[in-house]
GUGUTI-339729 format. One record per residue: residue number from 1; chain; x, y, z of N, C-alpha, C in turn. Coordinates in pm, 1 decimal, padded with zeros to 6 digits. Example, Ala and Ser with C-alpha at 12.3 -4.5 7.8 and 13.67 -1.06 7.14 Angstrom:
2
{1, "A", {01319.0, -00569.0, 00780.0}, {01230.0, -00450.0, 00780.0}, {01320.0, -00330.0, 00780.0}}
{2, "A", {01285.0, -00225.0, 00708.0}, {01367.0, -00106.0, 00714.0}, {01290.0, 00003.0, 00787.0}}
This chain:
133
{1, "A", {-04084.8, -07355.3, -04049.9}, {-04158.9, -07265.8, -04137.0}, {-04222.1, -07151.0, -04058.0}}
{2, "A", {-04276.3, -07182.6, -03938.3}, {-04336.7, -07078.3, -03855.5}, {-04232.9, -06975.6, -03813.5}}
{3, "A", {-04113.0, -07022.0, -03782.0}, {-04007.1, -06929.7, -03739.8}, {-03970.0, -06836.6, -03854.7}}
{4, "A", {-03959.0, -06890.0, -03974.8}, {-03927.8, -06808.3, -04091.2}, {-04038.2, -06705.6, -04115.7}}
{5, "A", {-04162.3, -06747.7, -04106.4}, {-04275.3, -06657.0, -04125.7}, {-04275.5, -06546.2, -04020.8}}
{6, "A", {-04251.6, -06582.4, -03895.6}, {-04244.8, -06482.1, -03788.7}, {-04129.4, -06385.6, -03811.3}}
{7, "A", {-04016.9, -06436.1, -03858.0}, {-03901.2, -06350.2, -03884.7}, {-03932.3, -06250.5, -03995.7}}
{8, "A", {-03999.9, -06295.9, -04100.6}, {-04036.7, -06207.4, -04211.6}, {-04135.4, -06101.1, -04164.6}}
{9, "A", {-04236.1, -06140.8, -04087.6}, {-04334.0, -06045.1, -04034.6}, {-04264.4, -05942.6, -03946.2}}
{10, "A", {-04174.8, -05986.7, -03859.3}, {-04100.4, -05894.8, -03772.1}, {-04017.7, -05797.0, -03854.2}}
{11, "A", {-03951.0, -05846.0, -03957.6}, {-03870.2, -05760.1, -04043.8}, {-03957.3, -05655.3, -04112.9}}
{12, "A", {-04072.9, -05696.2, -04163.5}, {-04163.0, -05601.6, -04230.0}, {-04214.2, -05495.6, -04134.2}}
{13, "A", {-04250.4, -05535.7, -04014.1}, {-04298.8, -05439.9, -03914.3}, {-04187.8, -05343.3, -03876.5}}
{14, "A", {-04067.6, -05394.7, -03854.5}, {-03953.7, -05310.2, -03818.1}, {-03921.0, -05213.0, -03930.0}}
{15, "A", {-03918.8, -05260.7, -04053.9}, {-03888.2, -05175.5, -04168.7}, {-03993.9, -05067.6, -04186.3}}
{16, "A", {-04121.1, -05102.4, -04172.2}, {-04229.7, -05005.0, -04184.5}, {-04219.8, -04899.9, -04076.0}}
{17, "A", {-04188.8, -04940.9, -03953.9}, {-04174.9, -04845.7, -03843.8}, {-04059.9, -04750.9, -03869.2}}
{18, "A", {-03948.5, -04800.7, -03918.8}, {-03832.2, -04715.9, -03945.5}, {-03864.1, -04615.5, -04055.1}}
{19, "A", {-03936.0, -04659.0, -04158.2}, {-03969.4, -04567.8, -04266.7}, {-04061.6, -04456.7, -04219.0}}
{20, "A", {-04147.8, -04486.4, -04125.4}, {-04244.1, -04387.5, -04078.2}, {-04179.0, -04281.5, -03990.4}}
{21, "A", {-04062.9, -04311.4, -03931.0}, {-04002.0, -04216.6, -03838.3}, {-03892.3, -04131.8, -03901.1}}
{22, "A", {-03836.8, -04171.9, -04014.0}, {-03727.6, -04093.1, -04070.7}, {-03781.6, -03990.4, -04169.9}}
{23, "A", {-03845.7, -03890.1, -04112.6}, {-03904.4, -03781.8, -04190.5}, {-03867.8, -03648.0, -04126.4}}
{24, "A", {-03896.4, -03542.2, -04199.4}, {-03888.6, -03407.1, -04144.1}, {-04032.4, -03361.8, -04122.7}}
{25, "A", {-04064.1, -03326.7, -03999.6}, {-04197.8, -03277.6, -03966.8}, {-04186.6, -03135.1, -03913.9}}
{26, "A", {-04300.3, -03069.0, -03901.9}, {-04300.1, -02932.8, -03850.4}, {-04428.8, -02905.7, -03773.1}}
{27, "A", {-04423.0, -02804.6, -03688.7}, {-04538.6, -02760.6, -03611.3}, {-04527.3, -02609.2, -03599.3}}
{28, "A", {-04627.0, -02537.2, -03646.9}, {-04624.5, -02391.0, -03645.9}, {-04731.2, -02341.4, -03549.0}}
{29, "A", {-04686.5, -02265.6, -03449.3}, {-04776.8, -02210.3, -03348.3}, {-04774.7, -02058.5, -03354.8}}
{30, "A", {-04891.4, -01998.6, -03355.9}, {-04906.6, -01853.5, -03354.6}, {-04911.7, -01810.8, -03208.0}}
{31, "A", {-04800.6, -01758.7, -03157.0}, {-04794.8, -01725.5, -03014.2}, {-04869.6, -01596.8, -02982.0}}
{32, "A", {-04902.1, -01516.6, -03083.3}, {-04981.5, -01395.7, -03058.3}, {-05126.6, -01432.6, -03026.5}}
{33, "A", {-05177.4, -01535.0, -03093.1}, {-05316.0, -01576.9, -03069.3}, {-05324.6, -01694.6, -02972.6}}
{34, "A", {-05211.3, -01760.6, -02949.4}, {-05211.6, -01878.3, -02863.1}, {-05273.3, -02000.3, -02929.5}}
{35, "A", {-05272.5, -02001.9, -03061.8}, {-05335.6, -02111.3, -03136.7}, {-05239.4, -02166.6, -03242.5}}
{36, "A", {-05270.8, -02285.5, -03294.0}, {-05192.6, -02337.5, -03406.8}, {-05208.9, -02246.3, -03528.3}}
{37, "A", {-05104.8, -02233.6, -03606.2}, {-05110.5, -02155.7, -03730.0}, {-05159.5, -02248.9, -03840.8}}
{38, "A", {-05286.8, -02239.4, -03870.6}, {-05351.9, -02328.9, -03967.0}, {-05338.1, -02272.1, -04107.9}}
{39, "A", {-05303.7, -02357.0, -04204.1}, {-05301.3, -02316.7, -04344.5}, {-05177.3, -02242.1, -04388.5}}
{40, "A", {-05066.5, -02257.1, -04316.0}, {-04941.6, -02191.9, -04358.7}, {-04880.1, -02276.6, -04470.2}}
{41, "A", {-04865.6, -02216.4, -04587.3}, {-04804.9, -02286.0, -04700.8}, {-04655.4, -02301.7, -04674.0}}
{42, "A", {-04607.0, -02423.6, -04690.5}, {-04467.5, -02454.9, -04660.9}, {-04407.9, -02534.3, -04776.0}}
{43, "A", {-04290.1, -02492.7, -04821.1}, {-04218.6, -02568.2, -04923.4}, {-04087.7, -02617.8, -04864.2}}
{44, "A", {-04045.5, -02735.2, -04909.7}, {-03921.4, -02796.6, -04862.2}, {-03828.0, -02816.9, -04980.5}}
{45, "A", {-03700.7, -02789.3, -04957.3}, {-03599.4, -02802.2, -05061.5}, {-03480.4, -02881.2, -05008.5}}
{46, "A", {-03410.8, -02949.1, -05099.4}, {-03288.5, -03023.2, -05067.8}, {-03176.4, -02967.2, -05154.2}}
{47, "A", {-03059.3, -02945.0, -05095.1}, {-02943.7, -02892.4, -05168.6}, {-02870.8, -03009.0, -05234.5}}
{48, "A", {-02872.1, -03013.0, -05368.3}, {-02811.1, -03126.6, -05438.2}, {-02660.0, -03108.2, -05456.0}}
{49, "A", {-02598.0, -03204.8, -05520.9}, {-02452.1, -03203.9, -05540.1}, {-02404.2, -03090.0, -05628.9}}
{50, "A", {-02494.5, -03028.2, -05703.3}, {-02460.3, -02915.8, -05791.1}, {-02489.0, -02781.6, -05724.5}}
{51, "A", {-02510.3, -02785.5, -05592.7}, {-02537.1, -02665.9, -05513.1}, {-02665.2, -02594.4, -05557.5}}
{52, "A", {-02765.8, -02674.0, -05596.6}, {-02895.5, -02620.1, -05638.0}, {-03002.7, -02671.2, -05542.7}}
{53, "A", {-03096.2, -02583.4, -05506.9}, {-03207.6, -02622.9, -05421.5}, {-03313.2, -02691.4, -05506.9}}
{54, "A", {-03345.4, -02815.0, -05470.8}, {-03443.6, -02895.7, -05542.8}, {-03569.6, -02906.8, -05457.4}}
{55, "A", {-03684.8, -02875.9, -05515.6}, {-03812.0, -02885.7, -05443.8}, {-03841.6, -03031.7, -05410.7}}
{56, "A", {-03866.5, -03059.7, -05281.4}, {-03899.8, -03196.1, -05238.6}, {-04033.1, -03202.5, -05164.3}}
{57, "A", {-04097.3, -03088.4, -05143.0}, {-04224.5, -03091.6, -05072.4}, {-04300.0, -02961.1, -05081.7}}
{58, "A", {-04431.7, -02973.5, -05074.0}, {-04521.7, -02859.6, -05084.2}, {-04641.7, -02892.5, -04996.0}}
{59, "A", {-04658.6, -02822.0, -04884.8}, {-04759.6, -02860.6, -04785.9}, {-04831.1, -02739.4, -04728.4}}
{60, "A", {-04942.4, -02767.5, -04659.9}, {-05012.5, -02669.8, -04576.7}, {-05018.3, -02725.7, -04435.5}}
{61, "A", {-05002.2, -02638.6, -04335.7}, {-05019.8, -02685.6, -04198.8}, {-05165.7, -02724.5, -04178.3}}
{62, "A", {-05187.3, -02829.7, -04099.8}, {-05322.8, -02880.8, -04077.5}, {-05391.9, -02805.4, -03963.5}}
{63, "A", {-05503.4, -02856.8, -03916.7}, {-05583.5, -02788.7, -03814.2}, {-05512.4, -02777.3, -03679.7}}
{64, "A", {-05405.8, -02853.1, -03660.8}, {-05326.6, -02839.9, -03537.9}, {-05194.5, -02768.0, -03564.8}}
{65, "A", {-05179.6, -02710.4, -03685.2}, {-05057.8, -02638.0, -03720.9}, {-04942.0, -02728.9, -03758.4}}
{66, "A", {-04970.9, -02854.9, -03784.2}, {-04865.2, -02953.4, -03809.0}, {-04855.2, -02995.1, -03955.6}}
{67, "A", {-04734.9, -03037.6, -03990.1}, {-04709.1, -03107.0, -04116.0}, {-04633.4, -03233.6, -04076.6}}
{68, "A", {-04692.8, -03348.2, -04102.6}, {-04633.5, -03475.1, -04059.1}, {-04507.5, -03510.2, -04137.2}}
{69, "A", {-04503.2, -03471.8, -04264.5}, {-04387.6, -03502.9, -04348.6}, {-04376.8, -03395.5, -04455.4}}
{70, "A", {-04276.5, -03309.6, -04443.6}, {-04263.5, -03197.3, -04537.5}, {-04206.4, -03239.2, -04672.5}}
{71, "A", {-04152.1, -03359.9, -04681.2}, {-04093.4, -03407.4, -04806.8}, {-04169.1, -03530.4, -04858.2}}
{72, "A", {-04299.8, -03524.0, -04851.8}, {-04388.3, -03634.6, -04890.9}, {-04350.6, -03687.9, -05028.7}}
{73, "A", {-04328.7, -03819.2, -05037.8}, {-04295.8, -03880.6, -05166.1}, {-04148.6, -03876.9, -05200.8}}
{74, "A", {-04067.2, -03814.8, -05117.8}, {-03922.8, -03809.0, -05140.7}, {-03851.1, -03872.4, -05022.3}}
{75, "A", {-03751.5, -03952.5, -05052.0}, {-03672.4, -04017.8, -04948.3}, {-03591.4, -03913.5, -04872.0}}
{76, "A", {-03580.4, -03931.5, -04739.8}, {-03496.3, -03843.6, -04659.0}, {-03350.5, -03880.1, -04683.5}}
{77, "A", {-03273.0, -03783.2, -04729.6}, {-03130.8, -03803.0, -04756.8}, {-03048.5, -03718.9, -04660.9}}
{78, "A", {-02925.4, -03759.5, -04639.3}, {-02835.4, -03677.1, -04559.2}, {-02793.7, -03557.9, -04643.4}}
{79, "A", {-02786.2, -03441.3, -04580.8}, {-02749.7, -03320.0, -04651.2}, {-02823.7, -03200.7, -04594.8}}
{80, "A", {-02826.2, -03094.3, -04672.3}, {-02885.8, -02969.5, -04626.4}, {-03027.4, -02953.8, -04682.4}}
{81, "A", {-03118.1, -02910.4, -04593.8}, {-03257.6, -02886.7, -04629.7}, {-03294.2, -02742.8, -04597.8}}
{82, "A", {-03397.3, -02694.7, -04666.8}, {-03449.8, -02560.8, -04643.4}, {-03602.6, -02571.5, -04636.6}}
{83, "A", {-03659.1, -02513.9, -04531.7}, {-03804.6, -02503.1, -04522.0}, {-03841.2, -02356.4, -04538.4}}
{84, "A", {-03939.0, -02330.1, -04621.2}, {-03984.0, -02193.9, -04650.7}, {-04130.7, -02184.8, -04608.2}}
{85, "A", {-04156.2, -02106.9, -04503.5}, {-04291.5, -02089.5, -04449.9}, {-04346.7, -01955.8, -04499.2}}
{86, "A", {-04455.9, -01956.8, -04574.2}, {-04517.5, -01833.9, -04626.5}, {-04607.8, -01772.9, -04519.8}}
{87, "A", {-04550.2, -01690.1, -04435.3}, {-04625.0, -01632.5, -04323.4}, {-04704.6, -01508.2, -04363.1}}
{88, "A", {-04663.2, -01439.5, -04469.1}, {-04735.1, -01319.5, -04513.4}, {-04882.0, -01346.0, -04541.4}}
{89, "A", {-04913.7, -01443.2, -04626.5}, {-05054.6, -01473.7, -04653.4}, {-05130.5, -01520.7, -04529.3}}
{90, "A", {-05063.2, -01593.4, -04440.8}, {-05128.8, -01638.8, -04317.5}, {-05177.1, -01518.5, -04236.7}}
{91, "A", {-05088.7, -01419.9, -04214.9}, {-05128.0, -01302.2, -04136.6}, {-05227.8, -01214.9, -04212.8}}
{92, "A", {-05211.8, -01201.9, -04344.5}, {-05307.7, -01124.4, -04424.4}, {-05448.3, -01183.8, -04412.0}}
{93, "A", {-05457.6, -01316.4, -04410.2}, {-05587.8, -01382.8, -04394.2}, {-05649.5, -01357.1, -04257.2}}
{94, "A", {-05566.8, -01315.6, -04161.0}, {-05616.0, -01282.7, -04027.1}, {-05624.0, -01131.1, -04005.1}}
{95, "A", {-05613.4, -01055.0, -04115.2}, {-05628.0, -00909.7, -04108.5}, {-05512.2, -00838.8, -04041.3}}
{96, "A", {-05393.1, -00898.6, -04047.0}, {-05276.1, -00837.2, -03982.3}, {-05162.1, -00823.1, -04081.8}}
{97, "A", {-05082.4, -00719.7, -04059.9}, {-04958.9, -00707.1, -04136.7}, {-04850.3, -00785.3, -04063.0}}
{98, "A", {-04739.6, -00808.2, -04131.3}, {-04628.0, -00878.7, -04068.6}, {-04496.3, -00820.7, -04115.7}}
{99, "A", {-04398.3, -00824.7, -04029.9}, {-04264.5, -00778.7, -04063.8}, {-04190.3, -00885.3, -04144.8}}
{100, "A", {-04227.8, -01011.2, -04126.2}, {-04162.7, -01123.6, -04194.0}, {-04261.2, -01190.2, -04290.2}}
{101, "A", {-04254.4, -01160.2, -04420.2}, {-04347.3, -01220.9, -04515.3}, {-04324.1, -01370.7, -04533.7}}
{102, "A", {-04206.2, -01416.3, -04497.1}, {-04177.1, -01559.4, -04498.0}, {-04065.9, -01587.7, -04398.2}}
{103, "A", {-04057.0, -01714.4, -04361.1}, {-03950.4, -01761.9, -04272.6}, {-03877.6, -01871.6, -04348.4}}
{104, "A", {-03746.3, -01858.9, -04357.3}, {-03664.5, -01959.0, -04424.0}, {-03573.3, -02022.3, -04319.5}}
{105, "A", {-03582.3, -02154.4, -04304.9}, {-03501.0, -02227.2, -04207.6}, {-03414.8, -02326.8, -04284.8}}
{106, "A", {-03283.7, -02315.4, -04269.7}, {-03189.1, -02406.2, -04334.9}, {-03121.9, -02488.8, -04226.4}}
{107, "A", {-03113.3, -02620.0, -04247.7}, {-03055.3, -02708.5, -04146.1}, {-02995.5, -02831.8, -04213.1}}
{108, "A", {-02912.7, -02901.7, -04136.6}, {-02844.4, -03021.5, -04184.8}, {-02909.2, -03147.7, -04131.2}}
{109, "A", {-02925.8, -03245.8, -04218.1}, {-02966.7, -03380.6, -04178.9}, {-02839.8, -03464.8, -04181.6}}
{110, "A", {-02797.9, -03509.9, -04064.1}, {-02674.1, -03587.5, -04052.2}, {-02697.5, -03737.4, -04058.6}}
{111, "A", {-02817.6, -03780.1, -04023.1}, {-02848.0, -03922.7, -04017.0}, {-02987.5, -03943.7, -04075.2}}
{112, "A", {-02994.1, -03999.8, -04193.6}, {-03122.8, -04012.8, -04262.9}, {-03214.2, -04118.9, -04202.5}}
{113, "A", {-03168.9, -04188.0, -04099.1}, {-03256.7, -04284.7, -04032.5}, {-03326.5, -04223.1, -03911.4}}
{114, "A", {-03301.0, -04095.0, -03885.3}, {-03362.6, -04026.9, -03771.3}, {-03482.2, -03942.1, -03815.3}}
{115, "A", {-03559.3, -03900.9, -03715.8}, {-03670.4, -03808.3, -03736.0}, {-03619.6, -03667.6, -03703.9}}
{116, "A", {-03648.7, -03572.1, -03790.0}, {-03612.5, -03432.2, -03768.1}, {-03741.6, -03351.7, -03758.1}}
{117, "A", {-03755.2, -03276.8, -03648.7}, {-03875.9, -03197.2, -03626.1}, {-03834.9, -03050.6, -03616.2}}
{118, "A", {-03900.2, -02965.1, -03695.0}, {-03866.4, -02822.8, -03700.8}, {-03988.8, -02741.4, -03659.0}}
{119, "A", {-04000.8, -02709.6, -03529.3}, {-04112.1, -02627.1, -03483.0}, {-04084.2, -02478.5, -03508.4}}
{120, "A", {-04191.0, -02404.7, -03529.6}, {-04183.6, -02259.0, -03545.3}, {-04285.0, -02198.0, -03449.5}}
{121, "A", {-04240.3, -02103.4, -03369.8}, {-04334.1, -02019.7, -03294.8}, {-04326.4, -01882.2, -03359.3}}
{122, "A", {-04441.3, -01823.6, -03387.9}, {-04438.1, -01697.2, -03460.5}, {-04544.2, -01600.8, -03411.7}}
{123, "A", {-04515.1, -01475.9, -03435.5}, {-04612.2, -01367.8, -03424.5}, {-04589.7, -01284.1, -03549.5}}
{124, "A", {-04666.9, -01180.3, -03567.2}, {-04648.6, -01101.4, -03688.8}, {-04520.9, -01016.8, -03686.8}}
{125, "A", {-04453.4, -01007.4, -03571.0}, {-04328.7, -00930.4, -03565.1}, {-04210.9, -01008.9, -03509.3}}
{126, "A", {-04221.6, -01141.0, -03506.5}, {-04109.6, -01221.0, -03459.6}, {-04136.0, -01369.5, -03476.4}}
{127, "A", {-04029.2, -01446.6, -03469.1}, {-04041.8, -01592.2, -03475.8}, {-03921.0, -01657.2, -03409.9}}
{128, "A", {-03936.3, -01785.2, -03380.6}, {-03828.4, -01863.7, -03321.9}, {-03839.2, -02006.2, -03373.9}}
{129, "A", {-03726.8, -02073.9, -03382.2}, {-03725.0, -02213.3, -03423.8}, {-03615.0, -02286.7, -03349.5}}
{130, "A", {-03624.9, -02417.8, -03347.6}, {-03525.9, -02502.6, -03280.5}, {-03545.1, -02644.2, -03332.8}}
{131, "A", {-03451.4, -02732.6, -03299.8}, {-03471.2, -02872.8, -03336.7}, {-03554.6, -02938.7, -03228.3}}
{132, "A", {-03672.1, -02981.7, -03265.2}, {-03762.4, -03045.4, -03170.1}, {-03751.5, -03195.9, -03173.2}}
{133, "A", {-03843.9, -03258.3, -03104.2}, {-03847.6, -03405.5, -03096.9}, {-03963.8, -03459.0, -03175.6}}
């Protein structure tokens, strides 16, 4: 009985850990100020079988410029995702104009059991992104 109980506990811990890591996260850094970009509104979309973008998340970057899970409440599926970062209001709130009122990043999720991290480094006249860890 103890072995069965330990096996069940191990399975639950393993399953919970796996669920916590298979998400899409992001980190937005303002390289002009050298600080995290706090309060950037971000929406996440998934491309469905009918070639339509379906909203799967709506977030704000936190005090460290991070979003732990951009598709909160939605299961991570294999397929194409789009993240839309509203940078115009972020720069307007800091008294600056920007050449890019938003940043749209489209990428593929090939393995829904993995963690996908999409960092953005930005200034009001440029940005960069890559697949992070």
